[in-house]
C-alpha positions, 0 to 999 in steps of 0.5 A: 500500500502506498505510504501516503504520509511519507509521500506527502511529507517528501513532496511538501519538503520538495524532495525527489525520489532520486534524492531519497534513494541517494541518501538511502544508498539505493536506486530510485526503483528500490525507493519507489517500490518502498514508497508505493508499498511494493516492498516493506520498509524496515525499522531502520529505513523508517528511522532514516527516512524520518531523519532525512525528512527532519520529522518525527517518525510518527509523522511519516510511519504507516503500517501496511494495514492503514488505509487512505480514507483515514488520510482523506478525512484528516485532509493530509492528502492533496489533489496532486497526491490523489492524482499521482496514486489514483490507480493504486487507490482503486486497487486498494479499494478493491482489496478492501471490498473483497476482504469485507465481502469475505468477512460479511459472508463469515458473519452471515454463516456465524449467525446462521449457525447460531440460529440452528443451535438455538433450535436444538 
């Protein structure tokens, strides 16, 4: 999942992915995959990113489970960020919908089983 907080802070500070990659001693492709959520960012990398961006770790850190709507509600994302990650947003929405559909099916099955047990 795209690291929206990291992306937003990096853009706000007018730093490029190339700059970030150079400071982290990796190529742009590797950095980009981290920012886009294709590769996990390890603890040391999160700490280094916070240092590079000169912000507290909490300001940029996101777990892989966090969802972009939280940031929309907090107005952390701007229209440029949304345009940049539009395709990823729809992909993530689809994944969440599928997860919710599975959870709903399981809950329906649990309710059905509870009704059967009440009849016994």
